[in-house]
KOLLOBA-724081 format. One line per 2 residues: their letters; for each residue x, y, z of N, C-alpha, C. Coordinates in Angstrom, 1 decimal. Each point is the difference from the previous one (the first is absolute). Layout:
<recs>
a	X/Y/Z/X/Y/Z/X/Y/Z  ...
</recs>
This chain:
<recs>
xx	0.8/-1.2/0.0/-0.8/1.2/0.0/0.9/1.2/0.0  -0.5/1.1/-0.5/0.7/1.2/-0.1/-0.6/1.2/0.8
xx	-0.7/-0.3/1.1/-0.5/1.0/0.9/-1.3/0.7/-0.4  -0.9/-0.7/-0.6/-1.3/0.6/-0.4/-0.8/0.4/1.3
xx	0.3/-0.7/1.1/-0.7/0.3/1.2/0.2/1.4/0.4  1.2/0.5/-0.1/0.3/1.4/0.4/-0.6/1.0/-1.0
xx	-0.1/-0.4/-1.3/-0.6/0.8/-1.0/-1.4/0.3/0.3  -0.7/-1.0/0.5/-1.5/0.2/0.3/-0.3/0.2/1.5
xx	1.0/0.2/0.8/-0.3/0.2/1.4/-0.8/1.2/0.2  -1.1/-0.1/0.8/-0.9/1.1/0.2/0.6/0.9/1.1
xx	-0.1/1.3/-0.4/0.4/1.1/1.0/-1.2/0.2/0.9  0.3/0.4/1.2/-1.1/0.2/1.0/-0.9/1.2/-0.5
xx	-1.3/-0.1/0.3/-0.9/1.0/-0.3/-0.3/0.8/1.3  0.1/1.3/-0.1/-0.1/0.9/1.1/-1.3/0.9/0.0
xx	-0.7/0.1/1.1/-1.0/1.0/0.2/0.6/1.1/0.8  0.1/1.2/-0.5/0.6/1.2/0.6/-1.1/1.0/0.4
xx	-0.1/0.2/1.3/-1.1/0.9/0.5/0.6/1.1/0.8  -0.4/1.2/-0.4/0.6/1.2/0.6/-1.0/0.8/0.9
xx	0.4/0.3/1.2/-0.8/0.8/0.9/0.3/1.4/-0.3  -0.7/0.6/-0.9/0.3/1.3/-0.5/0.1/1.1/1.0
xx	-1.0/0.2/0.9/0.1/1.1/0.9/1.1/-0.1/1.0  0.4/-1.2/0.3/1.1/-0.3/0.9/1.4/0.1/-0.6
xx	0.1/-0.1/-1.3/1.3/0.0/-0.7/0.2/1.2/-0.9  -1.0/0.5/-0.7/0.2/1.1/-0.9/-0.1/1.3/0.7
xx	1.1/0.3/0.6/0.2/1.3/0.8/1.3/0.7/-0.5  -0.1/1.3/-0.1/1.2/0.7/-0.5/1.2/-0.3/0.8
xx	-0.1/-0.2/1.3/1.1/-0.3/0.9/0.8/-1.3/-0.4  -0.8/-0.9/-0.6/0.6/-1.3/-0.4/0.6/0.0/-1.4
xx	-0.5/0.8/-0.9/0.4/0.1/-1.4/0.3/-1.4/-0.6  -1.1/-0.7/0.0/0.1/-1.4/-0.5/-0.2/0.0/-1.5
xx	0.9/-0.7/-0.7/-0.1/-0.2/-1.5/-0.5/-1.4/-0.2  -1.3/-0.1/-0.3/-0.7/-1.3/-0.2/0.6/-0.8/-1.2
xx	0.5/0.7/-1.0/0.6/-0.7/-1.1/1.3/-0.7/0.5  0.7/0.6/0.9/1.2/-0.6/0.5/-0.4/-1.2/0.9
xx	-1.1/0.1/0.7/-0.5/-1.1/0.8/-0.4/-1.2/-0.9  -0.7/0.3/-1.0/-0.4/-1.0/-1.0/1.2/-0.7/-0.6
xx	1.0/0.7/-0.3/1.2/-0.5/-0.6/0.7/-1.0/1.0  0.0/0.4/1.2/0.6/-0.9/1.1/-0.8/-1.2/0.2
xx	-1.3/0.1/0.0/-0.9/-1.2/0.2/0.1/-0.9/-1.2  0.2/0.5/-1.2/0.1/-0.9/-1.1/1.2/-1.0/0.1
xx	0.9/0.3/0.9/1.1/-1.0/0.2/-0.5/-1.2/0.6  -1.1/0.0/0.7/-0.5/-1.1/0.7/-1.1/-0.8/-0.7
xx	-0.5/0.6/-1.1/-1.0/-0.7/-0.8/-0.8/1.0/-0.9  -1.0/-0.4/-0.6/-0.9/0.8/-0.9/-1.1/0.7/0.8
xx	-0.1/1.3/-0.1/-1.0/0.7/0.7/-1.3/-0.2/-0.8  -0.9/-0.8/0.5/-1.3/-0.3/-0.7/-1.1/0.9/0.4
xx	0.1/0.5/1.2/-1.0/0.9/0.6/0.8/1.2/0.6  -0.3/1.2/-0.4/0.6/1.2/0.6/-1.2/1.0/0.3
xx	-0.3/0.0/1.3/-1.2/0.9/0.4/0.5/1.0/1.0  -0.6/1.1/-0.1/0.3/1.1/1.0/-1.3/0.4/0.6
xx	-0.1/0.1/1.3/-1.2/0.4/0.7/0.1/1.4/0.4  -1.0/0.8/-0.4/0.0/1.4/0.3/-1.3/0.4/0.7
xx	0.0/1.0/0.8/-1.3/0.4/0.6/-0.7/1.1/-0.8  -1.1/0.4/0.4/-0.9/0.9/-0.8/0.7/1.4/-0.2
xx	1.0/0.3/0.7/0.7/1.3/-0.1/1.1/0.0/-1.1  0.2/-1.1/-0.6/1.1/-0.1/-1.0/-0.4/0.9/-1.2
xx	1.0/0.8/-0.4/-0.3/0.9/-1.2/-0.1/-0.8/-1.3  -0.7/0.6/-0.9/-0.1/-0.6/-1.4/1.4/-0.2/-0.6
xx	0.9/1.0/0.3/1.4/-0.1/-0.6/0.7/-1.2/0.6  -0.2/-0.2/1.3/0.7/-1.2/0.7/-0.6/-1.3/-0.6
xx	-1.3/-0.1/-0.2/-0.6/-1.2/-0.5/0.5/-0.2/-1.4  0.1/1.0/-0.8/0.5/-0.1/-1.4/1.4/-0.4/0.0
xx	0.8/0.5/0.9/1.4/-0.3/0.0/0.2/-1.5/0.4  -0.8/-0.5/0.9/0.1/-1.4/0.4/-0.5/-0.9/-1.2
xx	-1.0/0.3/-0.7/-0.4/-0.7/-1.2/1.1/0.0/-1.0  0.6/1.1/-0.2/1.1/0.1/-1.0/1.2/-0.8/0.3
xx	0.1/-0.3/1.3/1.1/-0.9/0.5/-0.4/-1.5/0.0  -1.2/-0.3/-0.5/-0.4/-1.4/-0.1/-0.7/-0.5/1.2
xx	-0.5/0.8/0.9/-0.7/-0.4/1.2/-1.5/0.0/-0.3  -0.7/-1.0/0.5/-1.4/0.1/0.1/-0.3/0.8/1.3
xx	-0.9/0.9/-0.1/-0.3/0.8/1.2/-1.3/-0.4/0.6  0.0/0.0/1.3/-1.2/-0.3/0.8/-0.2/1.2/0.9
xx	-1.1/0.7/-0.2/-0.3/1.1/0.8/-1.0/-0.4/1.1  0.3/0.3/1.3/-0.9/-0.4/1.1/-0.5/1.2/0.6
xx	-1.1/-0.2/0.7/-0.5/1.1/0.9/0.5/-0.3/1.4  0.8/0.9/0.4/0.6/-0.2/1.4/1.3/-0.7/-0.1
xx	0.3/-0.8/1.0/1.3/-0.7/0.2/0.1/-1.1/-1.1  1.2/-0.1/-0.6/0.2/-1.0/-1.0/0.3/-1.4/0.5
xx	0.3/-0.1/1.3/0.5/-1.2/0.6/-0.9/-1.2/-0.2  -1.3/0.2/0.2/-1.0/-1.2/-0.1/0.0/-0.5/-1.4
xx	-0.2/0.9/-0.9/-0.1/-0.4/-1.4/1.3/-0.7/-0.5  1.1/0.6/0.3/1.3/-0.6/-0.4/0.2/-1.4/0.7
xx	-0.3/-0.1/1.2/0.1/-1.3/0.7/-0.9/-1.1/-0.6  -1.2/0.4/-0.2/-1.0/-1.0/-0.6/0.5/-0.4/-1.4
xx	0.4/0.9/-0.8/0.5/-0.3/-1.3/1.3/-0.8/0.1  0.8/0.4/0.9/1.3/-0.8/0.3/-0.3/-1.5/0.3
xx	-1.1/-0.2/0.7/-0.4/-1.4/0.3/-0.5/-0.7/-1.2  -0.6/0.7/-0.9/-0.4/-0.6/-1.3/1.2/-0.6/-0.7
xx	1.1/0.8/0.0/1.2/-0.4/-0.7/0.7/-1.1/0.8  -0.1/-0.1/1.3/0.5/-1.1/0.8/-0.7/-1.3/-0.4
xx	-1.3/0.1/-0.3/-0.7/-1.2/-0.4/0.1/-0.3/-1.5  0.6/0.9/-0.8/0.1/-0.2/-1.4/1.1/-1.0/-0.3
xx	-0.3/-1.2/-0.6/1.1/-0.9/-0.3/1.0/0.5/-1.1  -0.3/1.0/-0.7/0.9/0.5/-1.0/0.9/1.1/0.5
xx	-0.1/0.3/1.3/0.9/1.0/0.6/1.0/-0.8/0.9  1.3/0.3/-0.1/1.0/-0.7/0.8/0.5/0.9/1.2
xx	0.1/1.3/-0.3/0.5/1.0/0.9/-0.9/1.1/0.3  -0.2/0.3/1.3/-0.8/1.2/0.3/1.0/1.1/0.5
xx	0.0/1.1/-0.8/0.9/1.1/0.4/-0.8/1.2/0.4  0.2/0.5/1.2/-0.8/1.1/0.5/0.9/1.2/0.2
xx	-0.3/1.1/-0.5/0.7/1.2/0.3/-0.8/0.9/1.0  0.5/-0.1/1.2/-0.7/0.7/1.1/0.9/0.1/1.2
xx	-0.4/0.8/1.0/0.7/0.1/1.3/-0.9/-0.4/1.1  -1.2/-0.5/-0.3/-1.0/-0.2/0.9/-0.1/-1.4/0.5
xx	0.0/-0.2/1.3/-0.1/-1.3/0.6/-1.4/-0.7/-0.2  -1.0/0.7/-0.5/-1.3/-0.6/-0.2/0.1/-1.1/-1.1
xx	1.0/0.0/-0.8/0.1/-1.0/-1.0/0.7/-1.3/0.4  0.5/-0.1/1.2/0.6/-1.2/0.5/-0.8/-1.2/-0.1
xx	-1.3/0.0/0.3/-0.8/-1.2/-0.2/0.0/-0.5/-1.5  0.0/0.9/-0.9/0.1/-0.5/-1.4/1.3/-0.7/-0.3
xx	1.1/0.5/0.6/1.3/-0.7/-0.2/0.0/-1.4/0.7  -0.6/0.0/1.2/-0.1/-1.3/0.7/-0.8/-1.0/-0.8
xx	-1.1/0.4/-0.5/-0.9/-1.0/-0.8/0.7/-0.4/-1.3  0.7/1.0/-0.6/0.7/-0.3/-1.2/1.1/-1.1/0.2
xx	0.7/0.2/1.1/1.1/-1.0/0.3/-0.6/-1.4/0.3  -1.1/0.0/0.7/-0.7/-1.2/0.4/-0.5/-0.8/-1.2
xx	-0.3/0.8/-1.1/-0.4/-0.7/-1.2/1.1/-0.2/-1.0  1.3/0.2/0.4/1.1/-0.4/-0.8/0.5/1.1/-0.9
xx	-0.6/1.2/0.1/0.5/1.2/-0.8/1.2/0.6/0.6  0.8/0.6/-0.8/1.2/0.8/0.4/-0.6/1.4/0.3
xx	0.7/0.7/0.9/-0.5/1.3/0.3/1.1/1.0/0.0  -0.3/1.2/-0.5/1.0/1.1/-0.1/-0.7/1.3/0.5
xx	0.8/0.7/0.9/-0.4/1.3/0.4/0.9/1.0/-0.7  -0.6/1.0/-0.7/0.8/1.0/-0.6/-0.2/1.3/0.9
xx	1.1/0.6/0.5/-0.1/1.1/0.9/1.0/1.1/-0.4  -0.2/1.1/0.7/0.9/1.1/-0.2/0.9/-0.1/1.2
xx	1.0/0.8/0.0/1.0/0.1/1.1/-0.6/0.5/1.3  -1.1/0.7/-0.2/-0.7/0.6/1.2/-0.6/-1.2/0.8
xx	-0.1/0.2/1.3/-0.5/-1.1/0.9/-1.2/-0.7/-0.5  0.0/-1.3/0.0/-1.3/-0.7/-0.3/-0.1/-1.1/1.0
xx	-1.1/-0.7/0.0/-0.4/-1.0/1.0/1.0/-1.1/0.2  0.4/-0.1/1.3/0.9/-1.2/0.3/-0.7/-1.3/-0.2
xx	-1.3/0.0/0.2/-0.7/-1.3/-0.3/0.0/-0.4/-1.4  0.0/1.0/-1.0/0.1/-0.3/-1.4/1.4/-0.5/-0.3
xx	1.0/0.7/0.6/1.4/-0.3/-0.2/0.3/-1.4/0.4  -0.6/-0.5/1.1/0.3/-1.3/0.5/-0.9/-1.1/-0.5
xx	-1.0/0.3/-0.8/-0.9/-1.0/-0.5/0.2/-0.3/-1.5  0.4/1.0/-0.8/0.2/-0.3/-1.4/1.2/-0.8/-0.2
xx	0.0/-0.8/-1.1/1.2/-0.8/-0.4/1.1/0.9/-0.4  -0.3/1.1/-0.7/1.0/0.9/-0.6/-0.5/1.4/0.2
xx	0.9/0.9/0.4/-0.3/1.4/0.1/0.9/0.8/-0.9  -0.5/0.9/-0.8/0.7/0.8/-0.9/-0.2/1.4/0.4
xx	1.1/0.6/0.4/0.0/1.4/0.6/0.6/1.0/-1.0  -0.7/0.9/-0.5/0.5/1.1/-0.9/0.5/1.1/0.9
xx	1.3/0.2/0.0/0.6/1.0/0.8/0.2/1.4/-0.6  -0.4/0.1/-1.2/0.3/1.3/-0.7/1.3/0.0/-0.7
xx	0.1/0.8/-1.0/1.3/0.1/-0.8/0.4/-1.3/-0.7  -1.0/-0.8/-0.3/0.2/-1.2/-0.7/0.6/-1.2/0.9
xx	0.0/0.3/1.3/0.5/-1.1/0.9/-1.2/-0.8/0.5  0.2/-1.4/-0.1/-1.0/-0.9/0.3/0.6/-1.1/1.0
xx	-0.6/-0.2/1.1/0.4/-1.0/0.9/-1.0/-1.2/0.0  0.5/-1.2/-0.1/-0.9/-1.2/0.0/0.3/-0.8/1.3
xx	-1.1/-0.3/0.7/0.2/-0.9/1.2/-0.8/-1.2/-0.3  0.6/-1.2/0.3/-0.7/-1.3/-0.1/-0.1/-0.6/1.4
xx	-1.3/-0.2/0.3/-0.2/-0.7/1.3/0.1/-1.5/-0.1  0.7/-0.6/0.9/0.1/-1.5/0.0/-1.1/-0.6/0.8
x	-0.3/-1.2/-0.4/-1.1/-0.6/0.7/0.4/-0.6/1.3
</recs>
């Protein structure tokens, strides 16, 4: 044989969910295209959704669509909607990795359920403080430190 197995090896499929109000702040200056580029190293991004509240401007929504994100506009806090949809991807047999971009500990149960169902989990964060519970639960943490610097932490089982 001449290695056809490697030729047809399936890359992991990723569901990438972004907590917009928690992440899209001027103080963080997050470049979501840079984040997507980094996540592509771990598999194919099959789902890219950003959750925004009713106060999101039309320009912000348009910018997110132009970057390839599906936008979900919620009335009030985005946490419940994002967590419920996150669980849908945990249960989706076509998704291998759940990647959440947030700083909020409210999403820890999604990570726990994903791992219990055999999914890999990634938290994408900024260098600004984020939940220790998320840091200690996810399989991998990707921290964008600004200036093109990225730190990756792998939690051992």
